[in-house]
C-alpha positions as CSV (number, residue, x, y, z in Angstrom):
1,M,117.1,74.4,96.5
2,D,119.8,76.3,94.5
3,Q,121.1,74.0,91.8
4,T,124.5,75.7,91.4
5,K,126.9,73.5,89.6
6,S,130.1,75.4,90.3
7,I,131.4,77.6,93.1
8,V,133.5,79.7,90.7
9,S,132.0,82.7,88.9
10,E,133.5,84.2,85.7
11,N,133.6,87.9,85.2
12,D,134.2,89.8,81.9
13,S,133.7,93.3,83.2
14,P,136.6,95.5,81.8
15,D,136.8,97.6,85.0
16,I,137.2,94.7,87.5
17,P,140.8,93.4,87.7
18,F,140.0,89.7,88.0
19,R,138.3,87.0,85.9
20,Y,137.3,84.4,88.5
21,S,135.8,84.7,92.0
22,V,134.6,82.4,94.7
23,N,131.7,83.3,97.0
24,P,131.0,80.7,99.7
25,Y,128.1,82.8,101.1
26,R,125.2,84.6,99.5
27,G,123.9,87.5,101.6
28,C,126.1,89.1,104.3
29,A,125.6,89.5,108.0
30,H,128.0,92.5,108.2
31,G,124.9,94.5,107.3
32,C,126.7,97.4,105.5
33,A,124.0,99.9,104.4
34,Y,125.8,100.6,101.1
35,C,126.4,97.0,99.9
36,Y,126.0,96.8,96.2
37,A,125.3,93.1,96.4
38,R,122.0,93.5,98.3
39,P,119.7,93.2,95.2
40,T,120.9,89.6,94.6
41,H,118.6,88.4,97.4
42,E,115.6,89.7,95.4
43,Y,116.3,86.8,92.9
44,F,115.1,84.5,95.7
45,G,112.0,86.5,96.6
46,L,113.8,88.0,99.6
47,S,114.3,91.6,100.4
48,A,117.5,93.6,99.7
49,G,117.1,95.1,103.2
50,L,116.8,93.0,106.4
51,D,116.7,89.7,104.6
52,F,120.0,90.2,102.9
53,E,121.8,90.6,106.2
54,T,119.9,88.1,108.3
55,K,119.1,85.2,105.9
56,I,122.3,83.8,104.5
57,F,122.7,81.1,101.9
58,V,125.6,78.9,102.7
59,K,127.3,76.9,99.9
60,L,128.0,73.8,101.8
61,R,130.0,72.0,99.1
62,A,132.2,75.0,98.2
63,P,135.5,73.3,98.9
64,E,134.6,70.2,97.0
65,L,133.2,72.2,94.1
66,L,136.3,74.4,93.9
67,E,138.5,71.3,93.8
68,Q,136.4,69.8,91.0
69,W,136.6,73.1,89.1
70,L,140.4,73.2,89.5
71,A,140.6,69.7,88.1
72,E,138.9,70.6,84.8
73,P,141.3,70.4,81.8
74,A,140.9,74.1,81.0
75,R,142.4,75.3,84.2
76,S,145.9,76.8,84.4
77,G,146.2,78.6,87.7
78,E,144.8,82.0,86.8
79,P,144.2,83.9,90.0
80,I,140.9,83.6,91.8
81,M,139.3,86.4,94.0
82,F,137.8,85.7,97.4
83,S,135.0,86.9,97.2
84,G,134.0,89.5,94.7
85,V,130.4,89.9,95.9
86,T,129.8,89.2,99.7
87,D,132.5,89.0,102.3
88,C,134.1,85.6,102.6
89,Y,135.0,86.3,106.3
90,Q,131.6,87.4,107.5
91,P,130.5,86.2,111.0
92,I,129.2,82.8,110.0
93,E,132.7,81.8,108.6
94,R,133.9,81.6,112.2
95,E,131.7,78.6,112.6
96,L,131.6,77.0,109.2
97,Q,135.1,77.7,108.0
98,L,134.1,77.3,104.3
99,T,136.6,80.0,103.2
100,R,139.4,78.3,105.2
101,R,138.6,75.0,103.6
102,C,138.7,76.6,100.2
103,L,142.1,78.1,101.0
104,E,143.3,74.6,101.9
105,V,142.2,73.4,98.5
106,V,144.0,76.3,96.6
107,W,147.2,75.9,98.7
108,R,147.4,72.2,97.8
109,C,147.2,73.2,94.1
110,R,149.5,76.2,94.5
111,Q,146.5,78.2,93.1
112,A,147.0,82.0,93.4
113,V,144.2,84.0,95.1
114,G,143.3,87.6,96.1
115,I,141.3,88.2,99.3
116,V,139.2,91.3,100.1
117,T,137.5,91.6,103.5
118,K,136.3,94.0,106.2
119,N,136.8,91.3,108.9
120,A,139.9,90.8,111.0
121,L,139.0,87.1,111.1
122,V,141.3,86.7,108.1
123,T,144.2,86.6,110.5
124,R,142.9,83.2,111.8
125,D,144.2,81.7,108.6
126,L,147.8,83.0,108.8
127,D,149.0,79.4,109.0
128,L,147.8,79.0,105.4
129,L,148.4,82.6,104.2
130,V,152.1,82.7,105.3
131,P,153.3,79.8,103.2
132,M,151.1,80.9,100.3
133,A,152.8,84.4,100.5
134,Q,156.2,82.8,100.5
135,E,155.4,81.4,97.1
136,N,153.8,84.6,95.9
137,L,150.3,83.1,95.8
138,V,148.2,85.5,97.8
139,N,147.4,89.2,98.2
140,V,145.0,90.4,101.0
141,S,143.1,93.7,100.8
142,I,141.5,95.0,104.0
143,S,138.6,97.4,103.4
144,I,138.4,100.4,105.7
145,T,135.6,102.9,105.3
146,S,136.3,105.1,108.3
147,L,138.5,105.4,111.3
148,D,135.5,106.7,113.3
149,Q,134.0,103.8,115.1
150,S,130.8,105.7,115.9
151,L,130.2,105.9,112.1
152,T,131.2,102.3,111.3
153,R,129.0,101.0,114.1
154,D,126.0,102.5,112.4
155,L,127.1,102.1,108.8
156,E,128.5,98.6,108.8
157,P,127.3,97.3,112.2
158,R,128.7,93.8,112.3
159,T,132.1,94.3,110.7
160,S,135.4,94.5,112.6
161,S,136.2,97.8,114.2
162,P,138.5,100.1,112.3
163,Q,141.3,99.5,114.9
164,A,140.8,95.7,114.6
165,R,141.2,96.0,110.8
166,L,144.4,98.1,111.2
167,R,145.7,95.4,113.6
168,A,144.9,92.8,111.0
169,I,147.0,94.8,108.4
170,E,149.8,94.9,110.9
171,Q,149.6,91.2,111.7
172,L,149.5,90.2,108.0
173,S,152.3,92.5,107.1
174,S,154.5,91.4,110.0
175,A,154.0,87.8,108.9
176,G,155.1,88.6,105.4
177,V,151.7,88.5,103.7
178,P,151.3,91.2,101.1
179,V,148.5,93.5,102.3
180,S,146.8,96.5,100.9
181,V,144.0,98.9,102.1
182,M,140.8,99.5,100.2
183,V,139.0,102.7,101.0
184,A,135.6,101.3,100.0
185,P,133.2,102.7,99.5
186,V,134.1,106.4,99.3
187,I,130.9,108.2,100.2
188,P,131.0,111.9,99.1
189,G,130.0,114.1,101.9
190,L,130.3,111.4,104.6
191,N,133.8,109.8,104.6
192,D,135.7,111.3,101.7
193,T,137.6,113.8,103.9
194,E,139.0,110.8,105.9
195,I,140.9,109.4,102.9
196,P,144.3,110.8,103.8
197,A,144.0,109.6,107.5
198,I,142.9,106.1,106.5
199,L,145.8,105.8,104.0
200,R,148.3,107.1,106.5
201,A,147.1,104.8,109.3
202,A,147.2,101.8,106.9
203,A,150.7,102.6,105.7
204,E,151.9,102.9,109.2
205,A,150.4,99.5,110.0
206,G,152.3,97.9,107.0
207,A,150.0,98.2,104.0
208,R,151.9,98.1,100.7
209,G,149.3,99.4,98.4
210,A,145.9,101.1,98.2
211,G,142.7,101.3,96.2
212,Y,139.3,102.8,96.4
213,V,135.8,102.4,95.0
214,L,133.2,105.2,94.8
215,L,129.8,104.5,96.4
216,R,127.6,102.5,94.1
217,L,123.8,102.5,94.6
218,P,122.3,100.1,92.0
219,L,118.6,99.2,92.1
220,A,117.3,98.7,95.7
221,V,120.6,99.7,97.3
222,A,119.7,103.4,96.8
223,S,116.6,103.2,98.9
224,V,118.3,101.1,101.6
225,F,121.2,103.6,101.8
226,L,119.0,106.7,101.8
227,E,116.8,105.2,104.5
228,W,120.0,104.7,106.5
229,L,120.9,108.3,106.1
230,D,117.4,109.4,107.2
231,R,117.7,107.2,110.4
232,F,121.3,107.7,111.4
233,R,122.6,110.9,109.8
234,P,119.5,112.9,108.8
235,E,121.5,116.2,109.1
236,L,123.8,114.9,106.3
237,R,121.1,113.4,104.0
238,Q,120.8,116.3,101.5
239,R,124.6,117.0,101.4
240,V,125.5,113.4,100.8
241,E,122.8,112.8,98.2
242,N,123.8,116.0,96.3
243,R,127.4,115.1,96.2
244,V,126.7,111.5,95.1
245,R,124.7,112.9,92.2
246,E,127.5,115.3,91.5
247,T,129.8,112.3,90.8
248,R,127.1,110.4,88.9
249,G,126.0,112.9,86.3
250,G,123.0,114.0,88.3
251,K,121.9,110.4,89.1
252,L,122.4,108.2,92.1
253,N,124.1,105.5,90.2
254,S,125.9,104.8,86.9
255,A,126.5,101.3,85.6
256,T,128.7,102.5,82.8
257,F,132.0,100.6,82.6
258,G,134.9,103.0,83.3
259,E,132.6,105.3,85.4
260,R,130.9,103.1,87.9
261,M,133.9,102.5,90.2
262,R,135.3,106.1,90.0
263,G,132.5,108.4,89.0
264,T,132.9,111.5,86.8
265,G,133.2,115.2,87.2
266,H,135.4,117.6,89.4
267,L,134.5,116.0,92.7
268,A,135.2,112.5,91.5
269,E,138.6,113.7,90.3
270,Q,139.3,115.3,93.6
271,I,138.5,112.0,95.4
272,H,140.8,110.2,93.0
273,G,143.6,112.6,93.8
274,R,143.1,112.2,97.5
275,C,143.4,108.4,97.2
276,F,146.7,108.5,95.4
277,H,148.4,111.5,96.9
278,C,150.2,109.4,99.4
279,S,153.1,107.0,99.8
280,L,150.9,104.0,98.8
281,V,150.5,103.0,95.2
282,S,147.6,101.5,93.3
283,T,147.9,97.7,93.4
284,A,146.2,94.7,91.8
285,C,146.5,91.1,92.5
286,T,149.7,89.8,91.0
287,A,150.9,86.2,91.6
288,D,153.3,83.5,90.5
289,C,151.3,80.8,88.7
290,R,154.3,78.7,87.6
291,N,154.0,76.1,90.3
292,W,150.3,75.5,89.8
293,T,149.3,71.9,89.8
294,P,145.8,70.4,89.4
295,P,144.2,68.3,92.2
296,S,145.7,64.9,92.4
297,F,142.6,62.8,92.8
298,G,142.2,62.2,89.0
299,L,139.1,64.3,88.3
300,R,140.6,66.1,85.2
301,S,138.8,63.7,82.9
302,A,135.6,63.9,85.0
303,T,132.5,66.0,84.4
304,P,131.8,67.6,87.8
305,A,128.5,69.2,86.8
306,S,127.0,65.7,86.3
307,S,128.0,64.4,89.8
308,G,125.1,63.8,92.2
309,F,125.2,64.8,95.8
310,S,123.4,63.4,98.8
311,E,122.9,66.8,100.4
312,P,121.9,70.3,99.0
313,L,124.6,72.4,97.4
314,H,123.3,75.3,99.4
315,R,121.7,75.6,102.8
316,F,119.6,78.5,103.9
317,V,120.8,79.8,107.3
318,P,118.9,82.5,109.2
319,C,121.6,84.3,111.1
320,D,121.1,85.0,114.7
321,V,122.2,88.6,114.6
322,P,120.4,91.8,115.7
323,P,118.7,93.6,112.7
324,H,120.4,96.6,111.2
325,G,119.5,99.6,113.4
């Protein structure tokens, strides 16, 4: 059993624009071949490949743990990112609704949040997101990798279709929820030429801002992604690998702060220019924290980490989804 004491992770990376994040799920059934979070499953003796996308750890007490965390005396309403690692609206969320229950907690506290997802399921929670937006407490970013569904079907097989994601942007924007588009990841030699079309389509749907992240291939992710290229786009394998290396100083990955999200070199600068040569501007999560209030159940003097629970904090859930490929 995972003995996690808190649902909130703290980040001190200088190139990530948030300090706190909540991840109700570990592993992700979306099955994106490029997902940088895949190596986290190896900590549990599971594979970064098929296990990561078919064996999901579910943090059953996520809403309760979040409420306890918000009740701690040190809290002041600083924005929280959903999720930061794996997608908080992945398929199992439709059934378990852990993300929705966490949003109910933060709304009661007037806690500001940012949301990043590839799944149109986020629109299910418009009844919460709209009043949060009215008090400037939420920003949503929809990640779109390609407008070509034949590519996304292979590359990220259990995400929402590109058109469904554009409709989600339109629904959120029409309802008054601030929404941006994330072109993530940009894969040199595969989807980088689509950047202008993605940004144009997102702007037409109502996106107010844009961002991007260059493909990251840490640890086992490199072998998973290169195997995907060999299976699904063998004719592009050499070109994509060469161009990735061109943006990473001859390597497949760089963990250097300031470089890992954008890359280096002429090609990386070209990609950066494509991403911001449009009507959309770079955006970060900004919010109004003035109305933040702690949970009202009197836990601000308690010590949540010492509380005992009658059920596991995490449950291991094999997802009934077809394997990648």
